[in-house]
C-alpha positions in Angstrom: -7.0 16.9 -20.0 -5.5 18.0 -16.4 -3.4 15.9 -14.5 -0.4 16.6 -12.2 3.0 16.5 -13.5 5.9 15.4 -11.8 8.9 16.6 -14.2 12.2 16.7 -12.3 12.3 15.1 -8.5 12.4 17.1 -5.6 10.2 18.5 -2.8 5.8 18.5 -3.1 6.3 22.3 -5.1 7.9 20.1 -8.0 4.5 19.4 -9.0 2.5 21.4 -11.2 -1.4 21.3 -12.7 -1.1 20.9 -16.1 -3.5 20.4 -19.5 -1.6 17.1 -21.3 -3.3 14.8 -23.8 -5.9 12.4 -22.8 -3.9 8.8 -23.1 -5.9 6.6 -26.0 -5.9 2.5 -24.8 -4.8 0.0 -26.4 -6.6 -3.0 -27.7 -5.7 -4.6 -23.7 -6.5 -1.7 -22.2 -9.5 0.4 -20.2 -9.7 3.7 -20.5 -10.7 5.3 -16.9 -12.3 8.6 -16.5 -10.5 9.0 -12.8 -13.7 10.4 -10.3 -11.0 10.2 -7.4 -7.2 9.6 -7.3 -5.0 9.2 -3.9 -1.6 10.3 -2.4 0.2 7.6 -0.6 3.4 7.6 0.8 5.0 5.8 -2.0 3.8 8.4 -4.2 5.7 10.9 -1.8 8.8 8.8 -2.1 8.7 8.9 -5.9 8.1 12.0 -6.4 11.1 12.9 -4.0 13.3 9.7 -5.1 13.9 9.4 -1.6 13.7 6.3 0.2 14.4 3.9 -2.4 17.6 2.7 -0.5 19.4 -0.3 -2.0 16.7 -0.5 -4.5 17.9 3.1 -5.8 19.4 2.1 -9.1 16.7 -0.2 -10.5 14.3 2.3 -9.4 16.1 5.0 -11.5 16.2 2.2 -14.3 12.9 2.0 -15.0 11.5 5.1 -13.8 13.8 7.9 -14.9 17.4 8.6 -13.6 17.4 12.3 -14.0 13.8 13.1 -14.0 10.6 10.6 -14.2 10.5 9.0 -17.6 6.3 9.3 -16.8 5.6 13.0 -15.7 2.1 12.1 -14.8 2.4 10.8 -10.8 -0.4 8.9 -8.8 -1.1 4.8 -8.1 -4.6 4.7 -6.8 -7.6 5.7 -8.8 -11.4 5.2 -9.0 -14.0 6.2 -11.6 -16.0 4.8 -14.7 -14.9 3.1 -18.1 -14.7 5.4 -20.6 -13.4 3.5 -23.6 -12.4 -0.5 -24.5 -9.3 -1.5 -26.4 -10.6 -4.3 -29.4 -9.8 -6.7 -27.3 -11.2 -6.3 -24.4 -14.1 -8.1 -22.7 -14.3 -8.2 -18.9 -15.0 -4.6 -18.7 -17.7 -2.3 -20.6 -18.4 1.1 -20.9 -19.7 3.1 -17.8 -18.6 0.3 -15.4 -17.9 1.7 -12.2 -13.9 0.6 -10.9 -10.9 1.0 -9.4 -7.5 0.1 -9.1 -3.9 0.1 -9.1 -1.1 1.7 -11.4 2.6 2.7 -11.2 2.2 6.2 -12.6 -0.6 7.8 -14.5 -3.5 8.1 -12.1 -3.6 11.6 -10.7 -5.4 13.0 -13.5 -8.5 13.6 -14.9 -8.3 9.9 -17.2 -5.6 7.1 -17.1 -5.5 4.0 -19.3 -5.2 0.6 -17.6 -4.3 -2.9 -18.8 -7.3 -5.2 -18.6 -5.7 -8.1 -16.5 -3.7 -5.6 -14.0 -4.8 -4.5 -10.3 -8.5 -3.1 -11.3 -11.6 -4.3 -10.1 -15.5 -3.6 -10.4 -16.7 -0.8 -7.6 -19.7 -1.9 -5.5 -22.4 0.7 -5.6 -21.9 0.2 -1.5 -18.2 1.7 -1.8 -17.8 5.4 -2.3 -15.3 6.4 -5.1 -13.3 8.1 -2.5 -13.2 5.2 -0.3 -12.1 3.0 -3.0 -9.5 5.4 -3.9 -7.6 5.2 -0.8 -7.7 0.7 -1.0 -5.7 -1.0 -3.4 -1.8 0.4 -2.6 -2.6 0.0 1.4 -4.9 -3.8 0.9 -2.7 -5.4 -1.7 0.6 -4.6 0.0 -0.8 -5.5 3.6 -2.3 -8.6 2.0 1.1 -9.4 0.5 3.2 -9.4 3.3 0.7 -11.1 5.9 -0.2 -14.0 3.7 3.0 -14.8 1.6 5.8 -13.1 3.0 4.9 -13.4 6.8 2.6 -16.6 6.3 0.4 -15.8 9.4 -1.3 -18.3 10.3 -4.5 -18.5 12.7 -4.0 -18.0 16.4 -0.9 -15.9 16.2 0.3 -13.0 17.7 0.9 -10.3 15.6 2.4 -6.4 16.3 2.2 -4.2 13.4 4.0 -0.9 13.4 3.0 2.0 11.8 -0.5 0.7 12.0 -2.5 3.6 11.5 -1.0 4.2 8.1 -1.9 3.2 4.4 -0.7 -0.3 4.4 -1.1 -0.7 8.2 -4.7 0.0 8.5 -5.3 -2.7 6.1 -2.6 -4.9 8.0 -4.5 -4.5 11.0 -8.0 -5.8 9.1 -6.7 -8.4 7.5 -4.5 -10.0 10.3 -7.7 -10.1 12.7 -9.6 -11.6 9.6 -7.1 -14.2 9.0 -7.1 -15.5 12.8 -4.1 -13.3 14.5 -4.5 -11.2 17.6 -3.2 -8.0 16.6 -1.5 -5.5 18.6 -1.0 -1.8 16.9 1.8 0.5 17.2 0.9 4.4 16.4 1.2 7.8 17.7 -1.6 8.7 20.7 -3.5 10.7 17.8 -4.4 7.8 15.9 -4.9 4.5 19.1 -8.7 5.3 18.8 -8.9 4.7 15.2 -6.7 1.4 15.3 -8.4 0.7 18.3 -12.1 0.6 15.7 -10.2 -1.2 13.1 -10.4 -4.3 15.5 -7.1 -4.7 17.3 -7.0 -6.3 20.4 -4.6 -3.7 21.9 -2.7 -0.1 20.9 0.9 1.1 21.7 1.6 4.7 21.7 4.7 5.2 20.6 5.2 8.6 21.8 4.6 7.3 25.8 5.3 3.2 25.7 8.3 1.4 23.8 6.4 -2.3 22.9 9.9 -3.5 23.5 9.8 -3.5 26.8 6.7 -4.3 27.4 5.9 -8.1 28.4 3.9 -9.3 25.1 5.7 -11.5 22.6 4.8 -11.9 18.9 5.2 -14.6 16.2 5.6 -11.7 14.1 6.1 -8.0 13.7 5.5 -6.3 10.9 7.3 -3.4 10.2 5.0 -0.9 7.6 7.4 2.4 8.0 11.0 1.6 9.2 10.5 2.5 12.7 12.1 -0.9 14.4 15.2 -2.8 14.6 15.4 -6.4 14.9 18.6 -6.1 17.7 15.9 -3.7 19.8 13.0 -6.4 18.9 14.5 -9.2 19.6 13.5 -9.5 23.6 9.4 -9.6 22.2 9.8 -11.8 19.5 8.8 -15.6 19.6 11.8 -18.1 19.7 10.7 -18.6 15.9 9.5 -15.4 15.3 9.6 -13.5 11.9 10.8 -9.9 11.9 8.9 -8.6 8.4 10.0 -5.4 7.0 8.2 -3.5 4.5 10.7 -0.6 4.3 13.9 -2.2 4.1 17.6 -1.5 3.4 21.1 -3.1 3.7 21.0 -3.7 7.3 18.0 -5.4 6.8 19.1 -7.8 3.7 22.1 -8.6 5.5 20.4 -9.9 8.5 17.6 -11.9 6.8 20.3 -13.4 5.0 21.9 -14.6 8.2 19.3 -15.9 10.0 17.9 -17.8 7.6 21.1 -20.1 7.6 20.1 -20.8 11.3 17.1 -21.8 13.6 15.3 -19.5 15.4 14.1 -15.9 15.4 14.4 -14.6 11.4 14.1 -11.0 9.6 12.3 -11.2 6.5 12.0 -8.7 4.1 10.0 -8.8 0.9 8.4 -6.3 -1.8 4.5 -6.5 -2.6 4.1 -6.7 -6.8 0.7 -4.6 -5.8 -0.5 -5.9 -9.5 -2.7 -9.0 -9.0 -6.3 -8.4 -10.6 -7.4 -11.3 -8.6 -6.3 -10.4 -5.4 -8.0 -7.0 -5.6 -11.1 -8.9 -6.5 -10.9 -10.4 -3.0 -10.2 -7.1 -1.2 -13.2 -5.4 -3.0 -15.1 -8.7 -1.5 -14.2 -8.3 1.9 -14.9 -4.9 1.9 -18.5 -6.0 0.3 -19.1 -8.0 2.9 -17.8 -5.4 5.6 -14.8 -7.3 6.6 -12.7 -4.8 6.0 -13.0 -0.8 5.5 -10.8 2.0 3.9 -9.6 4.8 5.8 -9.2 8.4 4.2 -7.9 10.9 6.2 -8.8 13.6 4.2 -10.5 15.2 0.6 -9.3 17.9 -1.2 -9.7 19.0 -4.7 -6.8 18.3 -7.7 -5.2 21.9 -7.2 -4.4 21.0 -3.8 -3.0 17.8 -3.9 
């Protein structure tokens, strides 16, 4: 099969299209014939092995210190079940599916555990739209529901509202009953408005920390804010939540957790919940949220 190989960490040029052996599913796995896959910010960080911050060592031990342990890159996929292991009962050959797996998705075939983040794709959802959903949607759901603990009626500001996580965070926050302000570049203002944001701030012309709004939650999906600058627009018991974090944010999270008032909260998205992906699929089917595709290219142009 053809696959995108990353044999060493570095810039995009380290990637190559190679012919590799097709994986064989184990007893509890399914083999997916990939129709569409994606490139996320997470893929770029894995490929370059930059931006890991405090997680560099555990990530290096998990994925490879000098070079990737699994050379096939990619997280998101959509396609059809081509083969199932002998113990698989949830899926059948031919089922349209989509899902997420850390590594292996940028290929013509990928093996996935039956109980992993994989779900059936509805006929109304295109393969391309399905392939850009799991990474951003699962991360947004984890951070809003479990880490920020967003409540109906609260005001939330989402920094990086047009990114892979941000586009779903805007929609999910609205679905959860929050008033949403998105922060993005001027080129993406109309996109973020179309996703349901009540207000959109163009960061190239406006500093949201100088505005008059006060937010119960600030969700920074791209590492573009700081607690010290944002505290003036954070409610007295507000939460400043960082999707991308390093030592300063972790120390601030520890310090602010020891006293009442405004807090910094850090966390990580598991991104491996099948139940959550099924929930996301249902929200898409009902038209509550929609995926956003930037552009479509052939595998050779990845």
